[in-house]
ZAFIKE-587490 format. One record per residue (C-alpha): y, z, x. Coordinates in steps of 0.5 Angstrom, whole numbers. Example, Ala and Ser with C-alpha at 12.3 -4.5 7.8 and 13.67 -1.06 7.14 Angstrom:
PT     y     z     x
PT    -9    16    25
PT    -2    14    27
This chain:
PT     y     z     x
PT   218   137   234
PT   224   133   235
PT   220   127   233
PT   217   131   227
PT   224   133   225
PT   227   126   226
PT   222   122   222
PT   224   126   216
PT   232   127   217
PT   234   120   220
PT   241   120   222
PT   244   113   225
PT   249   114   231
PT   251   120   235
PT   246   125   237
PT   240   125   233
PT   239   131   228
PT   232   133   231
PT   235   135   238
PT   241   138   235
PT   236   143   231
PT   232   144   237
PT   238   146   241
PT   241   151   235
PT   234   154   235
PT   233   155   242
PT   240   158   242
PT   238   163   236
PT   232   165   241
PT   236   167   247
PT   243   168   246
PT   245   167   238
PT   253   165   238
PT   257   162   232
PT   258   154   232
PT   265   155   234
PT   262   158   241
PT   256   153   241
PT   259   148   246
PT   261   153   251
PT   254   156   251
PT   251   150   252
PT   255   148   258
PT   253   154   262
PT   245   153   260
PT   241   148   264
PT   240   144   257
PT   245   139   259
PT   242   137   266
PT   235   137   262
PT   237   132   257
PT   243   129   259
PT   247   130   253
PT   254   132   254
PT   256   139   251
PT   262   136   248
PT   258   132   243
PT   255   139   240
PT   262   141   237
PT   262   146   231
PT   263   140   227
PT   257   135   229
PT   253   141   229
PT   255   143   221
PT   254   135   220
PT   247   136   223
PT   245   141   218
PT   247   137   212
PT   241   132   213
PT   236   138   211
PT   238   139   204
PT   242   133   202
PT   243   133   194
PT   237   137   191
PT   232   134   196
PT   228   139   201
PT   227   136   207
PT   225   142   211
PT   218   143   207
PT   216   136   209
PT   218   138   216
PT   214   145   215
PT   208   141   213
PT   208   136   219
PT   209   142   223
PT   203   146   220
PT   198   140   221
PT   201   139   229
PT   199   147   230
PT   192   146   227
PT   191   140   232
PT   194   144   238
PT   192   151   237
PT   187   151   232
PT   191   155   227
PT   187   157   221
PT   189   158   214
PT   184   162   211
PT   188   168   211
PT   195   168   209
PT   201   174   209
PT   207   173   204
PT   213   177   204
PT   220   177   202
PT   226   180   205
PT   234   179   204
PT   240   177   209
PT   247   178   207
PT   254   174   207
PT   261   175   210
PT   264   171   205
PT   263   170   197
PT   263   163   196
PT   256   161   196
PT   253   159   190
PT   246   162   191
PT   249   169   194
PT   248   175   189
PT   248   182   189
PT   241   185   190
PT   237   190   193
PT   239   190   200
PT   234   191   206
PT   240   191   211
PT   243   197   208
PT   249   193   205
PT   249   194   198
PT   256   191   197
PT   255   185   200
PT   252   178   197
PT   246   176   199
PT   240   171   199
PT   232   173   199
PT   228   169   203
PT   220   169   202
PT   216   167   208
PT   208   166   209
PT   205   167   216
PT   198   166   218
PT   194   172   220
PT   192   170   227
PT   198   171   231
PT   203   170   225
PT   205   163   226
PT   210   161   220
PT   207   156   215
PT   213   156   210
PT   219   159   208
PT   223   160   201
PT   230   161   199
PT   232   165   193
PT   238   167   190
PT   240   174   192
PT   238   178   186
PT   231   175   185
PT   226   180   184
PT   220   180   189
PT   215   180   183
PT   218   173   181
PT   217   170   187
PT   210   170   188
PT   209   164   183
PT   213   159   187
PT   209   161   193
PT   203   160   190
PT   205   153   187
PT   208   151   194
PT   201   153   198
PT   197   149   192
PT   201   143   191
PT   205   142   198
PT   200   144   203
PT   194   143   199
PT   191   149   201
PT   185   150   196
PT   182   156   199
PT   185   162   202
PT   185   170   202
PT   193   172   200
PT   195   179   202
PT   202   181   199
PT   205   188   198
PT   204   192   191
PT   212   191   189
PT   209   184   187
PT   204   186   183
PT   204   184   176
PT   199   181   170
PT   203   175   170
PT   202   174   178
PT   195   176   178
PT   193   171   173
PT   197   165   177
PT   193   168   183
PT   186   168   179
PT   188   161   176
PT   189   158   183
PT   182   160   186
PT   185   164   191
PT   182   171   193
PT   188   176   195
PT   189   183   197
PT   194   188   195
PT   197   195   193
PT   197   197   186
PT   203   200   183
PT   203   208   182
PT   203   207   175
PT   198   211   170
PT   192   207   172
PT   193   209   179
PT   194   216   178
PT   188   216   173
PT   184   213   179
PT   186   218   184
PT   188   224   181
PT   185   231   183
PT   183   227   190
PT   185   232   195
PT   183   233   203
PT   178   238   201
PT   174   234   195
PT   174   228   200
PT   171   232   206
PT   165   235   201
PT   164   228   197
PT   159   224   200
PT   162   218   197
PT   169   218   201
PT   169   216   208
PT   173   218   214
PT   177   211   216
PT   181   214   222
PT   181   220   226
PT   188   221   224
PT   185   223   217
PT   185   217   213
PT   180   218   208
PT   177   212   202
PT   173   211   197
PT   171   204   194
PT   169   202   187
PT   168   196   183
PT   172   196   177
PT   175   192   171
PT   182   191   172
PT   187   185   170
PT   181   182   166
PT   176   182   172
PT   172   186   176
PT   175   188   183
PT   174   192   189
PT   179   198   188
PT   180   202   195
PT   183   209   193
PT   186   212   200
PT   188   219   202
PT   192   220   208
PT   192   227   210
PT   198   226   215
PT   202   223   210
PT   201   228   204
PT   203   234   209
PT   209   230   211
PT   211   228   203
PT   209   236   201
PT   214   238   207
PT   219   233   206
PT   219   234   198
PT   220   242   199
PT   226   242   204
PT   229   237   199
PT   228   242   193
PT   230   248   197
PT   236   245   199
PT   238   242   192
PT   237   249   189
PT   241   252   194
PT   247   247   193
PT   246   248   185
PT   246   256   186
PT   253   255   190
PT   256   250   185
PT   254   255   179
PT   258   260   183
PT   264   256   184
PT   264   254   177
PT   263   261   174
PT   270   263   178
PT   274   257   178
PT   277   253   172
PT   273   247   172
PT   274   243   165
PT   272   236   166
PT   265   236   164
PT   264   229   166
PT   266   231   173
PT   261   237   173
PT   255   233   171
PT   257   227   176
PT   257   233   182
PT   250   236   179
PT   247   229   179
PT   249   228   186
PT   246   235   188
PT   239   233   185
PT   239   226   187
PT   232   224   190
PT   229   231   187
PT   232   230   179
PT   225   230   176
PT   224   237   179
PT   230   240   176
PT   232   241   168
PT   240   242   168
PT   243   245   162
PT   251   245   161
PT   255   250   156
PT   262   252   155
PT   265   259   155
PT   272   258   152
PT   275   252   157
PT   270   254   163
PT   264   250   164
PT   257   253   166
PT   251   250   169
PT   244   253   169
PT   238   250   172
PT   231   251   172
PT   225   248   177
PT   220   244   173
PT   214   247   177
PT   209   243   173
PT   213   236   175
PT   212   239   182
PT   205   240   182
PT   204   233   179
PT   207   230   184
PT   203   234   189
PT   197   232   187
PT   199   224   188
PT   201   226   195
PT   198   221   201
PT   194   217   195
PT   195   210   194
PT   190   205   192
PT   189   197   194
PT   185   192   190
PT   181   186   193
PT   178   180   189
PT   173   180   194
PT   168   185   192
PT   163   185   198
PT   169   187   203
PT   168   194   205
PT   174   199   204
PT   175   199   212
PT   176   192   212
PT   180   192   206
PT   185   197   209
PT   185   194   216
PT   187   187   212
PT   192   190   208
PT   196   194   214
PT   195   188   218
PT   201   185   214
PT   206   190   218
PT   206   183   222
PT   210   180   217
PT   215   185   217
PT   215   184   225
PT   216   177   224
PT   222   179   219
PT   225   183   224
PT   224   178   230
PT   228   173   225
PT   234   178   224
PT   234   181   231
PT   234   178   236
PT   234   171   233
PT   240   172   229
PT   239   170   222
PT   244   175   219
PT   250   175   217
PT   250   168   215
PT   257   165   216
PT   256   159   212
PT   257   158   204
PT   255   151   202
PT   248   151   199
PT   245   146   203
PT   248   149   210
PT   246   156   208
PT   239   154   207
PT   239   149   213
PT   241   156   217
PT   235   159   215
PT   231   153   217
PT   234   153   224
PT   232   161   224
PT   225   159   222
PT   224   154   227
PT   227   159   232
PT   221   164   230
PT   216   158   231
PT   218   157   238
PT   217   164   239
PT   210   164   236
PT   209   158   240
PT   211   161   247
PT   207   168   245
PT   201   164   244
PT   201   160   250
PT   203   166   254
PT   197   170   251
PT   192   164   253
PT   195   164   260
PT   193   171   260
PT   200   174   260
PT   200   180   256
PT   208   179   254
PT   212   178   248
PT   216   172   247
PT   223   176   247
PT   221   180   254
PT   219   173   257
PT   225   170   255
PT   229   176   258
PT   225   175   265
PT   227   167   265
PT   234   169   263
PT   235   172   270
PT   234   165   273
PT   240   162   275
PT   242   155   277
PT   249   154   280
PT   253   148   281
PT   259   148   285
PT   264   142   284
PT   270   140   287
PT   277   139   284
PT   275   132   282
PT   269   134   278
PT   264   132   283
PT   258   136   284
PT   258   138   292
PT   252   143   292
PT   247   146   287
PT   242   151   288
PT   236   155   284
PT   236   162   285
PT   229   164   287
PT   224   166   282
PT   221   173   282
PT   214   174   281
PT   214   175   274
PT   218   169   273
PT   214   164   277
PT   208   167   273
PT   211   165   266
PT   213   158   268
PT   206   157   271
PT   203   159   265
PT   208   154   261
PT   206   149   266
PT   214   148   268
PT   216   146   274
PT   221   150   278
PT   228   146   278
PT   228   144   286
PT   235   146   289
PT   239   140   291
PT   244   139   297
């Protein structure tokens, strides 16, 4: 990995960029710290002994300078590294590019100066923070990362698909694959681009009128009676498949009904409507005996009460003298319309020969990419981003990509060695191994010793082919 990086980001003099990037990636994997704390962290690891690179050479200034080499001016050195990494993964582990997942997430800033940071839909629950959006493509098997993309923070998910397709086609020369993505990225334009690319794809369909028409009236009783519908899981997932014309071509559409989800949705909606009714009644009574005169405040209060269930209520406002009166009525027709769609959704596949069960399984396998984002954010420590220069922000995200690459490589090797353990837990185990060095006042090493590895620690090191560091006297 060091050699791959240095082939694309050559730096004359000092510690090379490749090893600095790997050190930063390792830090993100085991104990994320800021660049200012990095030198101290490094000093108390075994990395200095392994590499002979002194801690003082890895100060914050040098690390940030190393980041600048990945995105000089408008060039993107990271994608060249990713291309070579994928090639190496194919050689080492035989990873396949036949089925890929694409998704997008966001991460926020503790500052306001980054030129690509924008307010947007926050997946971190920080709507008041500036953010960037990050797209990621991973393999179906073992979720190895293929490449990542960085977008401005207000870029809509639906607008990022074109760039992902273009990179797959032009940079990675992938001519044939099955691409799986979320319903939030479906649009006529994106489907058209995918058709032109020659890629097959599976996606969810938006709950527009088209999907409503396909799934309306399909309830659990009907599913059990109708022979065409099949039970997919023991928990009550049913499905029917149809080949029909969508977006100008024949596609396989799978209409699903999840009985468990339907029951939850019905119960949740009922509780929210009941609570809103009680709060509206109490507020109406309060207005009737009070002296409220500002219509704007009353309307704002009512909107807050019915938030999340507003389509199910019709609220009216009037005045009696200076007093404001409100009334409300449940819209049972709207509630019934919503109930008919509870637990129902539709998936679309260009591979018309795939069965409903295969399409559903492949689509829900995309949860793996959501876990990838969870891993990159925590424990890898993508967020929050404390850089503000465009190139350094992107380089920080790239370092997190490298960290995720190392984690997946570790998991692959553990799995190959017969250990059922994820990367995070194995690193926690290895983190308990201590290498103690005792020095005299002059700084000379007087003795050093390695703590005796536990059975689990020895198993991990044996699988990885790592020799135990022998104690020194």
